[in-house]
One Martini backbone bead per residue (centre of mass of N, CA, C, O) as a GRO file, in nm:
protein
  205
    1MET     BB    1  -7.763   2.426 -11.442
    2SER     BB    2  -7.785   2.205 -11.682
    3GLU     BB    3  -7.692   1.920 -11.838
    4ALA     BB    4  -7.834   1.971 -12.107
    5ALA     BB    5  -7.686   2.226 -12.182
    6ALA     BB    6  -7.412   2.120 -12.191
    7ARG     BB    7  -7.458   1.896 -12.399
    8HIS     BB    8  -7.541   2.090 -12.632
    9LYS     BB    9  -7.271   2.237 -12.647
   10ILE     BB   10  -7.088   1.993 -12.702
   11ASP     BB   11  -7.214   1.898 -12.955
   12GLN     BB   12  -7.168   2.158 -13.114
   13LEU     BB   13  -6.862   2.173 -13.085
   14LEU     BB   14  -6.801   1.902 -13.238
   15GLU     BB   15  -6.940   1.978 -13.506
   16ASN     BB   16  -6.770   2.247 -13.557
   17ALA     BB   17  -6.496   2.056 -13.568
   18GLY     BB   18  -6.596   1.779 -13.747
   19TRP     BB   19  -6.761   1.598 -13.593
   20ARG     BB   20  -6.942   1.278 -13.587
   21PHE     BB   21  -7.247   1.104 -13.505
   22PHE     BB   22  -7.289   1.053 -13.822
   23ASP     BB   23  -7.329   0.955 -14.117
   24ASP     BB   24  -7.188   1.118 -14.413
   25ASP     BB   25  -7.044   1.287 -14.672
   26ASN     BB   26  -6.771   1.314 -14.496
   27GLY     BB   27  -6.833   1.046 -14.329
   28PRO     BB   28  -6.802   0.865 -14.072
   29ALA     BB   29  -6.857   0.821 -13.771
   30ASN     BB   30  -6.645   0.969 -13.471
   31ILE     BB   31  -6.865   0.915 -13.245
   32ARG     BB   32  -6.879   0.789 -12.900
   33LEU     BB   33  -7.070   0.702 -12.604
   34GLU     BB   34  -6.947   0.414 -12.653
   35ALA     BB   35  -6.668   0.231 -12.713
   36HIS     BB   36  -6.863   0.005 -12.909
   37VAL     BB   37  -7.116   0.209 -12.980
   38ALA     BB   38  -7.331   0.303 -13.200
   39LEU     BB   39  -7.532   0.545 -13.291
   40LYS     BB   40  -7.857   0.662 -13.256
   41HIS     BB   41  -8.094   0.902 -13.277
   42ASP     BB   42  -8.253   0.814 -13.019
   43ASP     BB   43  -8.020   0.828 -12.828
   44LEU     BB   44  -7.957   1.139 -12.844
   45ASP     BB   45  -8.261   1.223 -12.772
   46SER     BB   46  -8.262   1.036 -12.478
   47LEU     BB   47  -8.054   1.145 -12.259
   48GLY     BB   48  -8.128   1.402 -12.112
   49ASP     BB   49  -8.048   1.555 -11.781
   50ASN     BB   50  -7.856   1.280 -11.682
   51PHE     BB   51  -7.568   1.202 -11.815
   52GLU     BB   52  -7.368   1.155 -11.567
   53ARG     BB   53  -7.579   0.911 -11.442
   54SER     BB   54  -7.569   0.714 -11.652
   55GLY     BB   55  -7.566   0.361 -11.703
   56ARG     BB   56  -7.450   0.372 -12.019
   57GLY     BB   57  -7.180   0.563 -12.047
   58PHE     BB   58  -7.233   0.901 -12.108
   59VAL     BB   59  -6.987   1.058 -11.995
   60ASP     BB   60  -6.816   0.957 -12.248
   61PHE     BB   61  -6.643   1.052 -12.522
   62LEU     BB   62  -6.549   0.906 -12.831
   63LEU     BB   63  -6.285   0.971 -13.041
   64ILE     BB   64  -6.219   0.879 -13.376
   65ASP     BB   65  -6.066   0.748 -13.634
   66ASP     BB   66  -6.069   0.625 -13.954
   67ARG     BB   67  -6.025   0.315 -13.825
   68GLY     BB   68  -6.159   0.326 -13.513
   69PHE     BB   69  -5.962   0.455 -13.325
   70PRO     BB   70  -5.869   0.588 -13.047
   71LEU     BB   71  -5.814   0.954 -12.978
   72VAL     BB   72  -6.049   1.080 -12.784
   73VAL     BB   73  -6.134   1.190 -12.461
   74LEU     BB   74  -6.452   1.302 -12.335
   75GLU     BB   75  -6.525   1.489 -12.051
   76ALA     BB   76  -6.841   1.545 -11.907
   77LYS     BB   77  -6.991   1.834 -11.752
   78SER     BB   78  -7.156   2.032 -11.581
   79GLU     BB   79  -7.176   2.379 -11.550
   80ASP     BB   80  -7.128   2.360 -11.218
   81LYS     BB   81  -6.849   2.227 -11.314
   82ASN     BB   82  -6.532   2.149 -11.313
   83PRO     BB   83  -6.361   1.975 -11.550
   84LEU     BB   84  -6.119   1.872 -11.360
   85VAL     BB   85  -6.282   1.656 -11.188
   86GLY     BB   86  -6.239   1.446 -11.449
   87LYS     BB   87  -5.931   1.377 -11.486
   88GLU     BB   88  -5.881   1.089 -11.369
   89GLN     BB   89  -6.101   0.943 -11.514
   90ALA     BB   90  -5.999   1.001 -11.796
   91ARG     BB   91  -5.715   0.879 -11.773
   92ARG     BB   92  -5.809   0.590 -11.726
   93TYR     BB   93  -5.973   0.563 -11.982
   94ALA     BB   94  -5.749   0.627 -12.179
   95ARG     BB   95  -5.547   0.410 -12.099
   96SER     BB   96  -5.736   0.164 -12.158
   97LEU     BB   97  -5.752   0.276 -12.479
   98ASN     BB   98  -5.486   0.389 -12.581
   99CYS     BB   99  -5.513   0.722 -12.516
  100ARG     BB  100  -5.361   1.038 -12.542
  101PHE     BB  101  -5.640   1.219 -12.546
  102VAL     BB  102  -5.808   1.499 -12.378
  103ILE     BB  103  -6.135   1.626 -12.290
  104LEU     BB  104  -6.249   1.895 -12.088
  105SER     BB  105  -6.614   1.969 -12.018
  106ASN     BB  106  -6.903   2.216 -11.952
  107GLY     BB  107  -6.951   2.401 -12.231
  108ASN     BB  108  -6.753   2.655 -12.132
  109LEU     BB  109  -6.515   2.487 -12.030
  110HIS     BB  110  -6.183   2.393 -12.169
  111TYR     BB  111  -5.970   2.103 -12.207
  112PHE     BB  112  -5.649   2.009 -12.321
  113TRP     BB  113  -5.484   1.668 -12.317
  114ASP     BB  114  -5.160   1.553 -12.323
  115LEU     BB  115  -5.030   1.281 -12.163
  116GLU     BB  116  -4.717   1.330 -12.285
  117ARG     BB  117  -4.715   1.684 -12.220
  118GLY     BB  118  -4.875   1.717 -11.943
  119ASN     BB  119  -5.111   1.954 -11.885
  120PRO     BB  120  -5.388   2.088 -11.895
  121HIS     BB  121  -5.534   2.319 -12.139
  122ILE     BB  122  -5.688   2.592 -12.245
  123ILE     BB  123  -5.966   2.620 -12.463
  124THR     BB  124  -6.203   2.766 -12.710
  125ALA     BB  125  -6.191   2.501 -12.888
  126PHE     BB  126  -6.223   2.232 -13.069
  127PRO     BB  127  -6.059   2.000 -13.211
  128SER     BB  128  -5.984   1.861 -13.493
  129PRO     BB  129  -5.911   1.568 -13.651
  130ASP     BB  130  -5.653   1.681 -13.792
  131SER     BB  131  -5.514   1.814 -13.543
  132VAL     BB  132  -5.487   1.555 -13.378
  133LYS     BB  133  -5.310   1.409 -13.583
  134GLY     BB  134  -5.080   1.614 -13.559
  135TYR     BB  135  -5.016   1.575 -13.264
  136LYS     BB  136  -4.956   1.258 -13.289
  137GLN     BB  137  -4.682   1.309 -13.461
  138VAL     BB  138  -4.585   1.420 -13.189
  139ALA     BB  139  -4.302   1.285 -13.025
  140PRO     BB  140  -4.176   1.271 -12.737
  141ASN     BB  141  -3.809   1.319 -12.627
  142PRO     BB  142  -3.641   1.314 -12.340
  143GLN     BB  143  -3.347   1.239 -12.431
  144ARG     BB  144  -3.305   1.501 -12.595
  145LEU     BB  145  -3.305   1.688 -12.350
  146ILE     BB  146  -3.065   1.550 -12.200
  147ASP     BB  147  -2.860   1.590 -12.459
  148GLU     BB  148  -2.864   1.878 -12.457
  149ARG     BB  149  -2.671   2.151 -12.553
  150VAL     BB  150  -2.547   2.421 -12.342
  151CYS     BB  151  -2.443   2.717 -12.457
  152ASP     BB  152  -2.382   3.049 -12.494
  153ASP     BB  153  -2.559   3.030 -12.779
  154TYR     BB  154  -2.846   2.901 -12.737
  155ILE     BB  155  -3.054   3.128 -12.765
  156VAL     BB  156  -2.970   3.212 -13.051
  157LEU     BB  157  -3.022   2.931 -13.186
  158THR     BB  158  -3.336   2.926 -13.140
  159GLN     BB  159  -3.373   3.183 -13.341
  160ARG     BB  160  -3.064   3.155 -13.509
  161PRO     BB  161  -2.917   2.886 -13.643
  162ASN     BB  162  -2.739   3.070 -13.877
  163TYR     BB  163  -2.577   3.317 -13.758
  164ALA     BB  164  -2.265   3.244 -13.825
  165ALA     BB  165  -2.317   3.284 -14.151
  166GLU     BB  166  -2.356   3.567 -14.132
  167ALA     BB  167  -2.229   3.865 -14.237
  168GLY     BB  168  -2.273   4.030 -13.981
  169TRP     BB  169  -2.148   3.826 -13.785
  170ARG     BB  170  -1.867   3.816 -13.915
  171ASN     BB  171  -1.801   4.106 -13.876
  172GLU     BB  172  -1.831   4.103 -13.570
  173ALA     BB  173  -1.632   3.880 -13.510
  174GLU     BB  174  -1.389   4.022 -13.632
  175GLN     BB  175  -1.393   4.260 -13.445
  176SER     BB  176  -1.362   4.103 -13.186
  177LEU     BB  177  -1.094   3.986 -13.250
  178VAL     BB  178  -0.936   4.240 -13.287
  179ALA     BB  179  -0.989   4.345 -13.007
  180ALA     BB  180  -0.862   4.110 -12.863
  181ASN     BB  181  -0.578   4.147 -12.986
  182ARG     BB  182  -0.525   4.431 -12.876
  183GLU     BB  183  -0.540   4.353 -12.573
  184LEU     BB  184  -0.316   4.140 -12.584
  185VAL     BB  185  -0.092   4.340 -12.673
  186LYS     BB  186  -0.106   4.522 -12.426
  187ARG     BB  187  -0.043   4.315 -12.215
  188MET     BB  188   0.236   4.247 -12.331
  189GLU     BB  189   0.357   4.527 -12.310
  190ARG     BB  190   0.333   4.550 -12.004
  191ARG     BB  191   0.512   4.308 -11.940
  192ILE     BB  192   0.764   4.408 -12.078
  193ARG     BB  193   0.807   4.665 -11.921
  194VAL     BB  194   0.830   4.527 -11.646
  195ALA     BB  195   1.077   4.354 -11.721
  196ILE     BB  196   1.269   4.581 -11.804
  197GLY     BB  197   1.259   4.732 -11.538
  198ARG     BB  198   1.386   4.511 -11.380
  199VAL     BB  199   1.645   4.488 -11.528
  200TRP     BB  200   1.738   4.791 -11.498
  201GLY     BB  201   1.723   4.791 -11.194
  202GLU     BB  202   1.933   4.576 -11.143
  203ALA     BB  203   2.165   4.713 -11.306
  204ASP     BB  204   2.183   4.975 -11.128
  205ARG     BB  205   2.289   4.807 -10.876
   0.00000   0.00000   0.00000
């Protein structure tokens, strides 16, 4: 299981997802193999079979946005390694670049990791530049979760936020209210009978 094979698969996955090693008609290159160095064709062709141990920093791919800012750190491992072994290394690299997203891959198994929303999860294809931009627009708000009110109808509200305004619900609610009133009347009647019985019982004495 060579590193070159893993590297070839990762390169192909990136290109299939719309990432570019070189400038073309679709736009400027948005992949860097070193944080601040643009690729040349000779660089890509000469990576060889030992990309994980290269002294030039070819372990990480840096995927950038339209303005050239870091968007995704991609940590590549050889096919015989679990991509998660590079998790902490990728996290440190991403944090140093103020980068929120990480991809971990060995060419066959891939994980996408939003550092602000939990742990890496398995993906079957690399995200496109546009999809990552969409993820970036979703900003987690822990305080909102803390402040969330959980009432008896919380689960219903998550599925049907306007259920209380629906005609069917209003009919059901009215029926429930009528049934509750009937039960209340029955309870009151029982209490009245008991009270009358006590009064008449005491009067008989």
